[in-house]
C-alpha positions, 0 to 999 in steps of 0.5 A: 537474459533473465530480468532482475527485480530492478527490471520488474520495478521499472515496469511497475513504476511505468504502470504507476506513471501511466495516465491513468495509473494502472494499479491492476497491471502493477498488481498483476506483475507483482503476482506474476513475480511471486508465482512464476519467477524463482526468488521473486516472492513478495517483498517490501519494495515491490509491494510499496510500489504497487501500494503507491499505485493503488493510492494514486488510483484512489482504490483503498480496497485494493491497497488494503487487500495488498496490505492484508496479504503482506501481513499474512505472508510476513512481509516487512511492512514499514512506515511507507507501506502504511502511509500508502494505504492511509493515503488511499483511504484518505481519498476514498469516498467509502463511508467506511474510510475513516474507520478503516484508516483508523484501523490501519493506524492502529495496526501500524502501532502493533508489534510485527514479528519481524520488528524486535522493538515493537510497532512502528511510530506513525509520522505526522503525515499518517495522522493527517491522512486519517483526518483527511479520510473524514473530510473526503467522506463528508464530501467537503473536499474539492 
């Protein structure tokens, strides 16, 4: 029996639903899939599961690092990908969070090699997450 990508996704989802969520374990499983399992290189769905877990753990640096790795490897980054990273920055207490969120939004709009029609169009939620990053930074958020 050889686990499929679907089986690995179930485990990633379990790490996401764990209390507290474990983004480090989900990330480690993603790295294991990439390095040790033939035919399981980085792809959008797996990465988005891990990005969502980073956002739930309020670890924007982890989410940003994975996004950067995805872009470097040419993985298709969709609206969901950027939305998870923006969510992570929106709850970050980092003083750099607002600028980083704006950078992610700009990056989202830039053409990607795998998209023939140019960059992605941010949803209203994406803009909301950027605005929330300013609120989280100022400490006005409960």
